[in-house]
MDAnalysis code that builds the backbone (N, CA, C; Angstrom):
import MDAnalysis as mda
import numpy as np

u = mda.Universe.empty(294, n_residues=98, atom_resindex=np.repeat(np.arange(98), 3), trajectory=True)
u.add_TopologyAttr("name", ["N", "CA", "C"] * 98)
u.add_TopologyAttr("resid", np.arange(1, 99))
u.add_TopologyAttr("resname", ["UNK", "UNK", "UNK", "UNK", "UNK", "UNK", "UNK", "UNK", "UNK", "UNK", "UNK", "UNK", "UNK", "UNK", "UNK", "UNK", "UNK", "UNK", "UNK", "UNK", "UNK", "UNK", "UNK", "UNK", "UNK", "UNK", "UNK", "UNK", "UNK", "UNK", "UNK", "UNK", "UNK", "UNK", "UNK", "UNK", "UNK", "UNK", "UNK", "UNK", "UNK", "UNK", "UNK", "UNK", "UNK", "UNK", "UNK", "UNK", "UNK", "UNK", "UNK", "UNK", "UNK", "UNK", "UNK", "UNK", "UNK", "UNK", "UNK", "UNK", "UNK", "UNK", "UNK", "UNK", "UNK", "UNK", "UNK", "UNK", "UNK", "UNK", "UNK", "UNK", "UNK", "UNK", "UNK", "UNK", "UNK", "UNK", "UNK", "UNK", "UNK", "UNK", "UNK", "UNK", "UNK", "UNK", "UNK", "UNK", "UNK", "UNK", "UNK", "UNK", "UNK", "UNK", "UNK", "UNK", "UNK", "UNK"])
u.atoms.positions = np.array([
    [28.486, -120.812, 163.106],
    [27.762, -119.585, 162.857],
    [28.107, -118.591, 163.973],
    [28.311, -117.343, 163.581],
    [28.642, -116.316, 164.569],
    [27.378, -115.648, 165.095],
    [27.429, -115.304, 166.392],
    [26.352, -114.568, 167.038],
    [26.944, -113.444, 167.865],
    [26.242, -112.319, 167.886],
    [26.597, -111.200, 168.747],
    [25.648, -111.245, 169.938],
    [26.222, -111.204, 171.117],
    [25.453, -111.100, 172.353],
    [25.639, -109.673, 172.856],
    [24.544, -108.920, 172.920],
    [24.569, -107.546, 173.414],
    [23.792, -107.507, 174.719],
    [24.498, -107.245, 175.798],
    [23.884, -107.229, 177.124],
    [23.996, -105.830, 177.713],
    [22.894, -105.324, 178.225],
    [22.846, -103.993, 178.830],
    [22.746, -104.137, 180.338],
    [23.651, -103.453, 181.047],
    [23.652, -103.521, 182.513],
    [22.427, -102.835, 183.104],
    [21.994, -103.336, 184.252],
    [20.973, -102.635, 185.034],
    [21.596, -101.359, 185.590],
    [20.791, -100.330, 185.800],
    [21.276, -99.101, 186.424],
    [21.798, -99.417, 187.823],
    [22.893, -98.781, 188.194],
    [23.445, -98.934, 189.534],
    [24.000, -100.312, 189.838],
    [24.471, -101.005, 188.818],
    [24.935, -102.384, 189.019],
    [26.455, -102.530, 188.969],
    [27.180, -101.449, 189.118],
    [28.639, -101.523, 189.005],
    [29.258, -102.437, 190.057],
    [28.660, -102.531, 191.239],
    [29.191, -103.417, 192.281],
    [29.070, -104.883, 191.857],
    [27.980, -105.230, 191.183],
    [27.807, -106.605, 190.693],
    [28.870, -106.900, 189.641],
    [29.067, -105.969, 188.727],
    [30.071, -106.151, 187.667],
    [31.457, -106.358, 188.289],
    [31.800, -105.525, 189.241],
    [33.125, -105.611, 189.863],
    [33.294, -106.933, 190.614],
    [32.275, -107.360, 191.349],
    [32.366, -108.568, 192.168],
    [32.448, -109.843, 191.331],
    [31.894, -109.828, 190.133],
    [31.855, -111.046, 189.321],
    [32.783, -111.004, 188.109],
    [33.575, -109.961, 187.993],
    [34.429, -109.799, 186.810],
    [35.405, -110.964, 186.623],
    [36.070, -111.400, 187.661],
    [37.050, -112.492, 187.528],
    [36.367, -113.775, 187.043],
    [35.219, -114.088, 187.607],
    [34.485, -115.293, 187.187],
    [34.013, -115.154, 185.740],
    [33.571, -113.966, 185.363],
    [33.140, -113.699, 183.986],
    [34.301, -113.915, 183.017],
    [35.467, -113.369, 183.324],
    [36.625, -113.528, 182.442],
    [37.060, -114.984, 182.349],
    [37.024, -115.714, 183.453],
    [37.343, -117.150, 183.428],
    [36.357, -117.906, 182.538],
    [35.083, -117.547, 182.638],
    [34.055, -118.183, 181.820],
    [34.324, -117.937, 180.330],
    [34.655, -116.708, 179.984],
    [34.955, -116.399, 178.596],
    [36.177, -117.171, 178.107],
    [37.216, -117.254, 178.926],
    [38.413, -118.008, 178.548],
    [38.073, -119.471, 178.294],
    [37.121, -119.995, 179.048],
    [36.701, -121.385, 178.900],
    [36.041, -121.682, 177.563],
    [35.607, -120.652, 176.854],
    [34.985, -120.849, 175.541],
    [36.017, -121.160, 174.467],
    [37.282, -120.945, 174.766],
    [38.351, -121.258, 173.823],
    [38.216, -120.518, 172.508],
    [38.449, -121.244, 171.412],
    [38.438, -120.638, 170.078],
    [37.050, -120.215, 169.616],
    [36.004, -120.671, 170.306],
    [34.645, -120.257, 169.919],
    [34.428, -118.771, 170.186],
    [35.119, -118.239, 171.182],
    [34.999, -116.823, 171.515],
    [35.840, -116.018, 170.537],
    [35.196, -115.129, 169.799],
    [35.886, -114.348, 168.784],
    [36.241, -112.952, 169.268],
    [35.384, -112.355, 170.086],
    [35.593, -110.993, 170.541],
    [34.689, -110.759, 171.746],
    [35.182, -110.037, 172.735],
    [34.346, -109.709, 173.892],
    [34.904, -108.470, 174.581],
    [34.003, -107.698, 175.165],
    [34.439, -106.532, 175.916],
    [33.251, -105.712, 176.380],
    [33.531, -104.745, 177.253],
    [32.455, -103.911, 177.785],
    [32.058, -102.802, 176.812],
    [30.787, -102.503, 176.802],
    [30.281, -101.311, 176.128],
    [30.419, -100.171, 177.120],
    [30.862, -99.004, 176.670],
    [31.167, -97.910, 177.599],
    [30.489, -96.620, 177.181],
    [30.270, -95.752, 178.170],
    [29.731, -94.427, 177.860],
    [30.883, -93.455, 177.611],
    [30.570, -92.184, 177.431],
    [31.611, -91.193, 177.120],
    [32.528, -90.889, 178.299],
    [32.190, -91.390, 179.493],
    [33.045, -91.227, 180.679],
    [33.819, -92.506, 180.989],
    [33.800, -93.467, 180.043],
    [34.496, -94.738, 180.160],
    [33.895, -95.647, 181.240],
    [32.622, -95.442, 181.536],
    [31.909, -96.275, 182.500],
    [31.227, -97.424, 181.756],
    [31.388, -98.671, 182.231],
    [30.727, -99.790, 181.558],
    [29.208, -99.653, 181.567],
    [28.612, -99.929, 180.400],
    [27.151, -99.897, 180.241],
    [26.580, -101.278, 179.949],
    [27.448, -102.194, 179.593],
    [27.013, -103.533, 179.213],
    [28.174, -104.299, 178.614],
    [27.844, -105.360, 177.913],
    [28.868, -106.229, 177.330],
    [28.498, -106.605, 175.910],
    [29.534, -106.834, 175.089],
    [29.345, -107.365, 173.755],
    [30.249, -108.569, 173.592],
    [29.666, -109.648, 173.110],
    [30.405, -110.894, 172.893],
    [30.081, -111.373, 171.493],
    [31.105, -111.788, 170.751],
    [30.899, -112.459, 169.473],
    [31.393, -113.883, 169.667],
    [30.481, -114.838, 169.458],
    [30.810, -116.240, 169.686],
    [30.378, -117.091, 168.514],
    [31.149, -118.114, 168.240],
    [30.807, -119.103, 167.228],
    [30.013, -120.197, 167.944],
    [28.746, -120.346, 167.565],
    [27.877, -121.326, 168.219],
    [27.093, -122.095, 167.159],
    [26.660, -123.278, 167.509],
    [25.931, -124.142, 166.576],
    [24.565, -123.584, 166.218],
    [23.983, -122.799, 167.140],
    [22.637, -122.270, 166.921],
    [22.412, -121.074, 167.839],
    [21.317, -120.366, 167.580],
    [20.959, -119.262, 168.475],
    [20.653, -119.786, 169.875],
    [20.072, -120.968, 169.966],
    [19.799, -121.579, 171.273],
    [21.095, -121.807, 172.039],
    [22.126, -122.285, 171.351],
    [23.430, -122.507, 171.991],
    [24.046, -121.188, 172.438],
    [23.934, -120.152, 171.615],
    [24.454, -118.826, 171.983],
    [23.695, -118.288, 173.193],
    [22.376, -118.493, 173.217],
    [21.566, -118.032, 174.354],
    [21.961, -118.765, 175.633],
    [22.199, -120.059, 175.537],
    [22.631, -120.837, 176.699],
    [23.979, -120.332, 177.205],
    [24.886, -120.024, 176.278],
    [26.185, -119.462, 176.670],
    [25.978, -118.151, 177.436],
    [25.113, -117.296, 176.906],
    [24.851, -116.008, 177.560],
    [24.217, -116.193, 178.934],
    [23.296, -117.115, 179.056],
    [22.606, -117.342, 180.328],
    [23.529, -117.893, 181.404],
    [24.556, -118.643, 180.987],
    [25.489, -119.239, 181.955],
    [26.655, -118.329, 182.322],
    [26.741, -117.175, 181.693],
    [27.779, -116.192, 182.022],
    [27.586, -115.764, 183.483],
    [28.649, -115.747, 184.280],
    [28.523, -115.305, 185.678],
    [27.895, -113.926, 185.837],
    [28.125, -113.029, 184.888],
    [27.454, -111.727, 184.950],
    [25.936, -111.907, 184.909],
    [25.458, -112.728, 183.980],
    [24.018, -112.974, 183.866],
    [23.500, -113.686, 185.120],
    [24.239, -114.664, 185.594],
    [23.835, -115.417, 186.784],
    [23.720, -114.517, 188.017],
    [24.545, -113.478, 188.056],
    [24.542, -112.552, 189.199],
    [23.473, -111.467, 189.067],
    [22.776, -111.430, 187.929],
    [21.722, -110.443, 187.743],
    [22.208, -109.082, 187.273],
    [23.346, -109.033, 186.616],
    [23.907, -107.764, 186.157],
    [23.089, -107.119, 185.039],
    [22.519, -107.932, 184.165],
    [21.945, -107.396, 182.933],
    [20.460, -107.055, 183.037],
    [20.117, -105.910, 182.452],
    [18.725, -105.502, 182.298],
    [18.113, -106.201, 181.091],
    [18.930, -106.353, 180.034],
    [18.453, -107.014, 178.822],
    [19.617, -107.684, 178.112],
    [19.277, -108.706, 177.335],
    [20.266, -109.414, 176.524],
    [19.640, -109.665, 175.157],
    [20.335, -109.240, 174.112],
    [19.911, -109.496, 172.734],
    [20.938, -110.405, 172.083],
    [20.463, -111.332, 171.273],
    [21.351, -112.226, 170.541],
    [20.958, -112.162, 169.073],
    [21.938, -111.854, 168.248],
    [21.692, -111.688, 166.815],
    [22.713, -112.487, 166.015],
    [22.277, -113.163, 164.944],
    [23.241, -113.789, 164.042],
    [24.124, -112.700, 163.424],
    [25.369, -113.053, 163.171],
    [26.330, -112.078, 162.670],
    [27.141, -112.704, 161.555],
    [27.294, -111.983, 160.466],
    [28.117, -112.440, 159.359],
    [29.295, -111.489, 159.217],
    [30.477, -111.971, 159.513],
    [31.696, -111.166, 159.359],
    [32.113, -111.222, 157.895],
    [32.130, -110.082, 157.224],
    [32.523, -110.051, 155.813],
    [33.919, -109.481, 155.601],
    [34.485, -108.860, 156.636],
    [35.883, -108.441, 156.592],
    [36.490, -108.746, 157.958],
    [37.805, -108.781, 158.002],
    [38.490, -109.034, 159.265],
    [38.815, -110.516, 159.452],
    [39.313, -110.814, 160.618],
    [39.842, -112.132, 160.941],
    [38.849, -113.273, 160.736],
    [37.583, -113.069, 161.044],
    [36.608, -114.158, 160.981],
    [35.697, -114.061, 159.766],
    [36.128, -113.340, 158.772],
    [35.292, -113.127, 157.592],
    [35.051, -114.433, 156.825],
    [33.808, -114.551, 156.406],
    [33.413, -115.651, 155.518],
    [32.538, -115.005, 154.454],
    [33.121, -114.799, 153.312],
    [32.371, -114.145, 152.233],
    [31.308, -115.096, 151.706],
    [30.065, -114.726, 151.912],
    [28.936, -115.529, 151.468],
    [27.937, -114.625, 150.761],
    [27.146, -115.193, 149.895],
    [26.085, -114.433, 149.222],
    [24.899, -114.276, 150.147],
])
């Protein structure tokens, strides 16, 4: 099952993002094929505002655990994290279901 993880950075947290970026990217790579899409959410000045991750997980609890163990989350980068089930109906991970 696919889940979208939407994480919003705390204000003034760019130093945390920069300091933990390498560990965050290594963590994402460690997810292997379960990771479908990931990247920063940006404002109109190309400044990161948060992160979006699409992951294949067994349950929302598993997706939440993945999000909580992200080095960005561990470092306190995020103000909020939302996790929502996601159904891809077009594109690479599409599964047409009723």
